[in-house]
ROZATOR-720398 format. One record per residue (C-alpha): residue in one letter; y, z, x; residue number from 1. Coordinates in Angstrom, 2 decimals. Each point is the difference from the previous one (the first is absolute). Layout:
{rest A	Y Y	Z Z	X X	nr NUM}
...
This chain:
{rest M	Y -10.96	Z -28.74	X 6.72	nr 1}
{rest K	Y 2.64	Z 2.67	X -0.27	nr 2}
{rest R	Y 1.22	Z -0.74	X 3.49	nr 3}
{rest Y	Y 0.17	Z -3.74	X -0.71	nr 4}
{rest S	Y 2.02	Z 0.49	X -3.19	nr 5}
{rest T	Y 2.39	Z 2.40	X 1.81	nr 6}
{rest V	Y 0.60	Z -2.54	X 2.76	nr 7}
{rest L	Y 0.45	Z -2.72	X -2.60	nr 8}
{rest L	Y 2.46	Z 2.13	X -1.95	nr 9}
{rest L	Y 2.01	Z 0.90	X 3.13	nr 10}
{rest G	Y 0.00	Z -3.62	X 1.13	nr 11}
{rest T	Y 1.25	Z -1.17	X -3.39	nr 12}
{rest L	Y 2.73	Z 2.63	X -0.05	nr 13}
{rest T	Y 1.06	Z -0.92	X 3.52	nr 14}
{rest M	Y 0.17	Z -3.71	X -0.83	nr 15}
{rest T	Y 1.91	Z 0.75	X -3.21	nr 16}
{rest N	Y 2.50	Z 2.13	X 1.90	nr 17}
{rest L	Y 0.45	Z -2.73	X 2.61	nr 18}
{rest A	Y 0.59	Z -2.59	X -2.70	nr 19}
{rest H	Y 2.57	Z 2.26	X -1.65	nr 20}
{rest A	Y 1.62	Z 0.65	X 3.37	nr 21}
{rest D	Y 0.34	Z -3.75	X 0.64	nr 22}
{rest T	Y 1.51	Z -0.49	X -3.43	nr 23}
{rest L	Y 2.44	Z 2.86	X 0.47	nr 24}
{rest D	Y 0.88	Z -1.21	X 3.48	nr 25}
{rest G	Y 1.12	Z -3.31	X -1.49	nr 26}
{rest L	Y 2.15	Z 1.80	X -2.54	nr 27}
{rest F	Y 1.93	Z 2.15	X 2.44	nr 28}
{rest D	Y 2.62	Z -1.47	X 2.25	nr 29}
{rest N	Y 0.44	Z 1.45	X 3.49	nr 30}
{rest S	Y 3.53	Z 1.05	X -0.86	nr 31}
{rest I	Y -1.25	Z 2.01	X -2.98	nr 32}
{rest V	Y -2.62	Z 1.72	X 2.10	nr 33}
{rest G	Y 2.59	Z 0.64	X 2.71	nr 34}
{rest S	Y 2.43	Z 1.48	X -2.51	nr 35}
{rest I	Y -2.69	Z 2.28	X -1.43	nr 36}
{rest T	Y -1.09	Z 1.05	X 3.47	nr 37}
{rest Q	Y 3.59	Z 0.73	X 0.99	nr 38}
{rest A	Y 0.54	Z 2.04	X -3.17	nr 39}
{rest I	Y -3.13	Z 2.05	X 0.69	nr 40}
{rest N	Y 1.04	Z 0.53	X 3.62	nr 41}
{rest D	Y 3.49	Z 1.06	X -1.10	nr 42}
{rest A	Y -1.47	Z 2.44	X -2.49	nr 43}
{rest Y	Y -2.18	Z 1.66	X 2.63	nr 44}
{rest K	Y 2.52	Z -0.22	X 2.85	nr 45}
{rest P	Y 3.42	Z 0.76	X -1.50	nr 46}
{rest N	Y 1.46	Z 0.71	X 3.45	nr 47}
{rest D	Y -0.73	Z -3.53	X 1.12	nr 48}
{rest S	Y 2.75	Z -1.98	X 1.70	nr 49}
{rest R	Y 0.65	Z -1.82	X -3.27	nr 50}
{rest N	Y 2.80	Z 1.75	X -1.81	nr 51}
{rest D	Y 1.14	Z -0.55	X -3.56	nr 52}
{rest D	Y 3.63	Z -0.05	X 1.16	nr 53}
{rest N	Y -0.84	Z -2.75	X 2.48	nr 54}
{rest D	Y -1.85	Z -1.90	X -2.71	nr 55}
{rest D	Y 3.00	Z 0.32	X -2.31	nr 56}
{rest R	Y 2.37	Z -1.10	X 2.76	nr 57}
{rest N	Y -2.24	Z -2.94	X 0.89	nr 58}
{rest W	Y -0.20	Z -1.00	X -3.65	nr 59}
{rest D	Y 3.78	Z 0.35	X -0.37	nr 60}
{rest D	Y 0.54	Z -2.09	X 3.13	nr 61}
{rest Q	Y -2.36	Z -2.69	X -1.26	nr 62}
{rest N	Y 1.63	Z 0.09	X -3.41	nr 63}
{rest Q	Y 3.46	Z -0.28	X 1.58	nr 64}
{rest R	Y -1.12	Z -2.94	X 2.16	nr 65}
{rest R	Y -1.45	Z -1.69	X -3.07	nr 66}
{rest N	Y 3.26	Z 0.59	X -1.89	nr 67}
{rest D	Y 2.01	Z -1.36	X 2.93	nr 68}
{rest D	Y -2.21	Z -3.09	X 0.14	nr 69}
{rest D	Y 0.32	Z -0.50	X -3.75	nr 70}
{rest R	Y 3.79	Z 0.38	X 0.24	nr 71}
{rest R	Y 0.18	Z -2.50	X 2.86	nr 72}
{rest Q	Y -2.11	Z -2.49	X -1.93	nr 73}
{rest Y	Y 2.20	Z 0.47	X -3.05	nr 74}
{rest E	Y 3.18	Z -0.52	X 2.03	nr 75}
{rest D	Y -1.45	Z -3.09	X 1.71	nr 76}
{rest R	Y -1.02	Z -1.49	X -3.32	nr 77}
{rest H	Y 3.40	Z 0.86	X -1.50	nr 78}
{rest R	Y 1.76	Z -1.75	X 2.92	nr 79}
{rest Q	Y -2.21	Z -3.05	X -0.48	nr 80}
{rest L	Y 0.87	Z -0.14	X -3.67	nr 81}
{rest E	Y 3.72	Z 0.38	X 0.73	nr 82}
{rest D	Y -0.22	Z -2.81	X 2.57	nr 83}
{rest R	Y -1.76	Z -2.18	X -2.55	nr 84}
{rest R	Y 2.69	Z 0.85	X -2.58	nr 85}
{rest R	Y 2.73	Z -1.04	X 2.47	nr 86}
{rest Q	Y -1.81	Z -3.26	X 0.69	nr 87}
{rest L	Y -0.29	Z -0.73	X -3.69	nr 88}
{rest D	Y 3.68	Z 0.83	X -0.53	nr 89}
{rest E	Y 0.93	Z -2.39	X 2.79	nr 90}
{rest Q	Y -2.22	Z -2.71	X -1.45	nr 91}
{rest Q	Y 1.60	Z 0.55	X -3.40	nr 92}
{rest R	Y 3.49	Z -0.36	X 1.53	nr 93}
{rest Q	Y -1.05	Z -3.22	X 1.65	nr 94}
{rest L	Y -1.44	Z -1.31	X -3.27	nr 95}
{rest D	Y 3.17	Z 0.98	X -1.86	nr 96}
{rest N	Y 2.09	Z -1.87	X 2.58	nr 97}
{rest Q	Y -2.24	Z -3.04	X -0.25	nr 98}
{rest R	Y 0.23	Z 0.12	X -3.80	nr 99}
{rest R	Y 3.83	Z 0.15	X 0.16	nr 100}
{rest Q	Y 0.04	Z -2.87	X 2.44	nr 101}
{rest L	Y -2.31	Z -2.01	X -2.27	nr 102}
{rest E	Y 2.22	Z 0.71	X -3.00	nr 103}
{rest D	Y 3.07	Z -1.05	X 2.00	nr 104}
{rest D	Y -1.74	Z -3.20	X 1.06	nr 105}
{rest E	Y -1.00	Z -0.66	X -3.59	nr 106}
{rest R	Y 3.61	Z 0.48	X -1.22	nr 107}
{rest R	Y 1.31	Z -2.34	X 2.68	nr 108}
{rest L	Y -2.55	Z -2.61	X -1.00	nr 109}
{rest D	Y 1.00	Z 0.34	X -3.64	nr 110}
{rest D	Y 3.69	Z -0.19	X 0.93	nr 111}
{rest D	Y -0.58	Z -3.08	X 2.17	nr 112}
{rest F	Y -1.97	Z -1.72	X -2.73	nr 113}
{rest R	Y 2.68	Z 0.46	X -2.64	nr 114}
């Protein structure tokens, strides 16, 4: 009986651990596990080819590229807005001219009627 209860206990523990492992596996993303693994490897192998200076430079380069892209997008959007402003100014000039012409036509009509 003792043997049977030991096997039953070990089997239950094993199944419980597997169920927990499946649950934990769903919680962790591969990128998280990869980052943790890389951090552990870096801690145990500090002379690895990965260098903090290189990481900083890579981060700075990426940050600079992102800033350049943001600046380009800003400038493009600013140009679009300026173009739209010019179009609206031109439309306003045309409307002003049409309004003056209409007022002139209206005065002529009034003058002709009197």
